[in-house]
C-alpha positions in Angstrom: 266.9 136.0 21.0 265.7 134.7 24.8 265.0 135.7 27.9 265.0 135.1 31.6 261.8 137.0 32.5 259.1 134.0 32.9 256.5 136.5 34.1 253.2 135.8 32.2 253.0 139.4 30.4 256.2 138.6 28.7 257.6 136.6 25.8 260.1 134.0 26.6 261.3 133.9 22.9 260.3 135.8 19.5 262.2 135.4 16.7 260.0 137.3 13.4 262.5 136.7 11.6 262.7 133.2 11.1 259.5 132.5 8.7 258.2 129.2 10.6 257.5 131.1 13.9 256.3 133.5 12.3 253.7 131.5 10.0 252.2 130.0 13.4 253.1 131.9 16.1 254.3 135.3 15.7 252.2 136.8 13.0 248.8 136.4 14.6 249.8 138.1 18.0 251.6 140.7 16.2 248.9 142.1 13.9 246.8 141.6 16.8 249.5 143.9 19.1 249.3 146.4 16.1 245.5 147.0 16.1 245.5 147.1 19.6 248.5 149.7 20.0 247.1 152.1 17.7 243.5 152.0 18.5 245.3 153.5 21.8 247.7 155.7 19.4 244.9 156.8 18.2 243.4 158.9 21.3 246.4 159.5 22.1 247.0 162.4 19.1 242.9 163.4 19.6 244.4 164.4 22.9 247.4 165.5 21.8 245.4 167.9 19.1 242.2 168.8 21.1 243.8 171.8 22.5 244.4 173.0 18.8 241.1 172.7 18.1 239.3 174.2 20.8 242.0 177.1 21.2 240.2 179.4 18.2 236.8 179.0 20.0 238.0 180.4 23.7 237.8 184.5 22.6 234.4 183.7 21.4 233.5 182.3 25.1 234.7 184.9 26.6 238.3 184.5 27.1 240.4 187.5 27.2 243.2 186.1 25.1 245.9 188.0 22.8 246.4 186.1 19.8 250.3 185.3 20.5 248.9 183.7 24.6 246.4 181.7 21.1 249.7 180.2 19.6 251.4 179.8 22.2 248.0 177.2 23.4 249.0 175.5 20.6 252.1 175.7 20.7 252.5 173.9 24.0 250.9 170.5 23.5 255.0 170.3 21.1 257.0 171.5 23.9 255.5 168.3 26.1 255.0 165.8 23.3 258.6 166.5 22.5 260.0 166.6 25.9 258.5 163.2 27.0 259.4 161.0 23.9 263.0 161.2 24.7 261.4 159.2 27.9 259.3 157.5 26.2 262.4 156.5 23.6 263.8 154.3 26.6 260.6 153.0 27.7 259.8 149.2 26.0 263.3 147.7 26.6 262.6 148.1 30.3 258.8 148.1 31.0 257.6 146.1 28.1 255.0 146.6 25.6 251.9 146.0 27.9 252.9 148.2 30.7 253.9 151.1 29.0 250.7 151.4 26.6 248.1 150.5 29.2 249.7 153.0 31.7 250.6 155.5 29.3 247.1 155.7 27.7 245.6 156.2 31.4 247.3 159.1 31.4 245.4 161.3 28.7 242.4 160.9 31.1 244.5 163.5 32.8 244.4 166.4 30.9 241.3 165.1 29.4 239.1 165.7 32.5 240.9 169.1 33.6 240.1 170.6 29.6 237.0 169.3 30.4 236.1 171.3 33.7 238.8 174.8 32.4 236.8 175.5 29.6 233.5 176.1 30.6 234.7 179.0 33.3 236.8 181.9 31.2 238.1 183.0 34.0 240.0 180.2 34.6 244.0 181.5 34.1 246.0 181.4 31.9 248.7 179.7 33.5 246.1 176.9 34.1 245.4 177.2 30.6 249.5 176.3 29.8 249.3 173.7 32.5 246.9 171.5 30.5 248.1 172.4 27.5 251.3 170.9 28.4 249.9 167.8 29.6 247.7 167.4 26.8 251.4 166.8 25.5 250.7 163.2 27.4 249.3 161.9 24.3 252.1 163.3 21.9 254.7 161.5 24.0 253.0 157.9 23.8 254.3 157.8 20.0 257.6 157.9 21.0 256.9 154.0 22.5 254.6 152.8 21.0 256.6 152.4 17.7 259.8 150.8 18.6 257.7 148.7 20.4 255.8 147.2 17.4 259.2 147.4 15.1 259.9 144.7 17.7 257.2 142.1 17.0 257.6 142.3 13.1 260.1 141.3 10.5 262.0 143.4 8.7 260.3 143.1 5.2 257.0 144.2 7.3 257.8 146.6 9.4 257.2 149.4 5.9 253.4 148.3 5.9 253.0 147.4 10.1 254.5 151.4 11.0 253.3 152.5 8.7 249.7 151.4 9.5 250.3 151.9 12.8 251.4 156.0 12.5 249.5 156.5 10.0 246.1 155.1 11.3 247.2 156.6 14.9 247.3 160.4 13.1 244.3 160.2 12.2 243.5 161.0 16.1 244.7 164.5 14.7 242.2 164.7 11.6 239.5 162.8 13.7 239.4 165.6 17.0 239.2 168.3 14.9 236.4 166.6 12.7 234.6 165.6 15.8 234.8 168.9 17.5 232.7 171.5 15.4 229.8 168.7 15.8 230.2 167.3 19.0 230.6 170.9 20.5 226.8 172.1 19.2 224.8 170.2 21.2 223.9 169.0 24.5 225.3 165.3 23.8 226.1 163.9 27.0 223.0 166.8 29.2 223.3 167.4 32.5 226.6 166.0 33.9 228.8 167.8 31.1 227.9 171.0 32.9 225.8 174.0 31.1 226.6 175.4 28.1 228.7 178.6 26.9 227.2 181.7 25.0 229.5 182.3 21.6 229.0 185.1 20.1 230.9 186.2 16.4 229.7 188.5 14.0 226.7 189.5 16.7 225.5 186.6 15.9 225.6 184.4 19.6 224.3 180.6 20.1 224.9 178.0 23.2 227.9 175.3 22.5 229.6 173.1 24.9 232.9 173.2 24.6 233.8 171.1 27.5 232.4 167.6 24.7 235.0 168.0 23.0 237.2 166.5 25.6 234.4 164.9 27.4 233.6 162.4 24.5 236.8 161.0 24.2 237.4 159.8 28.5 235.4 156.7 28.3 237.4 155.3 24.9 240.5 156.4 26.4 239.9 154.3 29.9 238.3 151.3 27.4 241.2 151.3 25.5 243.3 151.1 28.3 242.1 148.3 30.4 242.0 146.5 26.8 245.8 146.6 26.4 246.3 145.3 29.8 244.8 142.3 29.9 245.4 141.3 26.2 248.7 143.2 25.5 251.9 140.7 25.8 255.9 142.2 25.7 258.7 141.0 23.7 262.1 139.4 25.5 264.0 142.5 24.3 266.0 144.7 27.2 268.2 147.1 27.7 269.3 149.5 30.1 269.2 153.0 29.5 273.3 153.0 29.3 273.6 150.4 26.3 270.5 152.1 24.7 272.7 155.4 24.8 274.6 154.0 21.8 272.8 154.8 19.0 273.7 158.8 20.2 277.2 157.3 18.6 276.3 156.9 14.8 275.7 159.9 12.9 272.9 158.2 10.9 270.3 158.6 14.3 270.9 162.5 13.5 270.3 163.0 10.0 267.4 160.2 9.7 266.2 162.6 13.0 266.5 165.7 10.7 264.7 163.9 7.8 261.9 162.9 10.4 261.5 166.5 11.5 261.0 167.5 7.8 258.2 164.9 7.3 256.6 164.5 11.1 257.9 167.3 12.2 256.8 169.3 9.7 252.7 167.5 9.5 252.3 167.8 14.0 253.8 171.5 13.3 251.1 172.8 11.3 248.6 170.5 12.4 248.7 172.5 15.4 249.1 176.2 13.7 247.0 175.4 10.9 243.1 176.4 12.4 244.9 179.2 14.1 246.9 179.9 10.6 243.5 180.4 8.9 241.9 182.7 11.0 244.9 185.0 11.4 245.4 185.0 7.1 241.9 184.9 6.0 239.8 185.6 9.0 240.0 189.5 8.3 237.3 189.2 5.2 233.3 188.8 4.8 232.5 185.3 5.1 235.4 184.8 6.7 236.0 180.5 6.7 235.9 179.3 10.2 239.1 177.7 10.4 237.5 174.2 11.9 235.6 173.2 8.5 239.0 173.2 7.0 241.9 172.1 9.1 241.0 168.6 9.9 241.4 168.4 6.5 245.5 168.5 6.6 245.6 165.9 9.2 243.4 163.8 6.8 245.3 164.1 3.7 248.6 163.3 6.2 247.5 160.5 7.9 245.9 158.5 4.5 249.3 159.4 2.3 251.1 157.6 5.4 249.1 154.8 6.0 249.3 154.2 1.7 253.3 155.2 1.7 254.0 152.4 3.8 253.6 149.4 1.7 255.2 151.4 -1.5 258.1 151.9 1.1 258.5 147.8 1.8 258.3 147.3 -2.4 260.8 150.4 -3.7 262.8 151.3 -0.8 262.5 153.9 1.7 264.6 156.7 0.8 263.2 156.8 -2.9 260.4 157.8 -1.6 261.5 159.7 1.3 263.3 162.2 -2.2 259.9 161.9 -3.3 258.3 163.3 -0.6 260.8 165.8 0.2 260.6 167.7 -3.2 256.6 167.2 -2.6 257.0 169.3 0.8 259.3 172.1 -0.6 257.3 172.4 -3.9 254.4 173.4 -2.2 255.9 174.9 1.1 256.7 177.6 -1.8 253.1 177.2 -3.1 251.8 178.8 -0.4 254.0 181.8 -0.3 251.9 183.3 -2.9 248.9 182.9 -0.8 249.8 184.5 2.7 249.2 188.1 1.7 245.6 187.9 0.1 244.4 190.6 -0.9 240.6 188.5 -1.4 239.1 185.7 0.0 239.3 184.3 -3.1 242.7 182.4 -3.1 241.6 180.9 0.2 241.2 177.8 -1.6 244.4 177.8 -3.5 246.3 178.6 0.0 244.0 175.4 1.7 245.2 173.4 -1.7 249.0 174.2 -1.1 248.6 173.3 2.8 247.5 170.2 1.5 250.3 169.7 -0.8 252.5 169.8 2.2 250.3 167.6 4.6 250.0 164.6 2.0 253.8 164.7 1.3 255.1 164.8 4.8 252.7 162.3 5.2 254.6 160.5 2.7 257.8 160.9 4.1 256.5 159.8 7.3 256.5 156.7 6.5 259.1 156.1 4.4 262.1 157.3 7.1 260.1 154.8 9.1 260.7 151.9 6.6 264.5 153.5 5.7 265.1 153.5 10.1 265.2 150.0 10.6 267.3 149.1 7.7 270.0 151.0 8.5 270.2 149.6 12.4 269.7 146.5 13.6 266.4 145.5 15.8 267.2 146.9 19.2 268.9 150.5 17.8 266.3 150.4 15.3 263.5 150.7 18.2 265.6 153.7 20.1 265.9 155.5 16.8 262.3 155.5 15.8 262.0 156.6 19.8 264.7 159.5 19.6 263.8 161.0 15.7 260.1 160.8 17.0 260.9 162.4 20.3 262.5 165.6 18.2 259.9 165.2 15.3 257.0 165.9 17.9 258.3 169.4 18.8 256.6 170.5 15.9 254.0 171.6 17.1 255.9 173.8 19.5 258.4 175.0 17.2 255.8 175.9 14.0 252.6 177.7 16.4 255.1 179.1 18.2 257.3 180.6 15.3 254.1 181.3 13.2 252.4 183.2 16.5 256.1 185.4 17.2 256.1 186.3 13.0 252.4 187.2 13.1 253.0 189.4 15.6 256.1 191.0 13.8 255.4 191.2 10.7 251.7 191.2 10.5 251.8 187.9 8.0 253.9 184.3 8.3 256.3 184.7 5.3 259.3 184.6 6.5 258.8 181.4 8.9 257.3 179.1 5.2 260.9 180.7 3.8 263.2 179.6 6.7 261.7 175.6 6.6 261.8 176.0 2.6 265.7 176.3 3.1 265.2 173.5 6.1 263.7 171.4 3.8 266.2 171.9 0.8 269.2 171.0 3.1 267.3 167.3 3.9 266.5 166.5 0.7 270.1 167.2 -0.4 270.9 164.5 2.4 268.9 162.1 1.7 269.8 161.6 -1.7 273.6 161.5 -0.8 273.7 159.5 2.0 270.6 157.2 1.5 268.8 157.6 -2.1 272.0 158.2 -4.7 273.2 155.4 -6.9 276.5 154.5 -4.3 275.7 156.0 -1.2 276.4 155.6 2.4 273.7 153.4 3.5 271.2 153.0 0.4 267.7 151.8 1.9 
């Protein structure tokens, strides 16, 4: 394919399916682009989920917030991320990889600086915290342009591997922020430049913590990576205006794959955002209650690792087969969680965590396999758009899951009805994948 663009930041030709071109030129550039974009995507996920790591600490440093308000803060980045992903779906064919990756990454500094300032003052109004939580969703939006961009660089036979690696490593940003936060807020890591500590009080015991460090630590990394993307990346000559890209919505498989991706990534992102508060609300009343952030990072970690491993497997055995296994695994794990949502003893907590990790694991597997299916169903330009669109809708997971879990707990005291509802949704999607993609004689075997 060719393009009339002659600017130095655009390739004039890009032919990844041409074996000679791929081996002599394309492979090196594609993998370099993948690693730079993936590093930026990891920081995007860290920014997107930094609020989920902060909210569980806010009441203990003087913020007067109800359970409902805490869940809304955890949900808001998901609302923004999903909405912004819809916009990001159309950006790469308009502006190219270089501009989209570098500028989108640079914008992450806005919520990070804002949160750095806001969490130092317990008098910060709730609406300001909500606005900053919404702006953290800028990180969630990036996925729907970064992933379609990567799909354009690689031949179809390697897209499961490439997209699995990028999304899986990018998803590590969720686990990274939830793992690093408890450590980095525990000491004056940045000296006087980071500001004064807050007094954290729990069970009558007080200590100094530096909540602002949870945002500050990512700021220099984001700045360096966005500048690197600007100077190193280039764009492939695939272009289309917004009207031309709308043709994906006339294909029923766009909507079917959207539902499947909501089952996988929607569950991963939704439970990643809600997991710390879910631990706090379900098991926080027991003596020696677990620290939510000591366990919450495990879910995204397991899911991200599963996504990396499932990419090459999907390339070998087919995305639809792997998605079928993933869907059944998600459903079985969800049914398992139901047994531990109204605990009578802290001894049930390990079983609860184990079942939740099962959801994360199989969601991660399905995240990779669905992105293998899409390039097999659609031609390259449409595949990029469908990847962006499905990712956009699934990105509402943190908003929907956190908001509905919070509402369910407020109404009934426990989240059982929410888990029953998502189990039904999972069962429907298992049938959809089997009927259209996985069974013998399926309409679109992939």
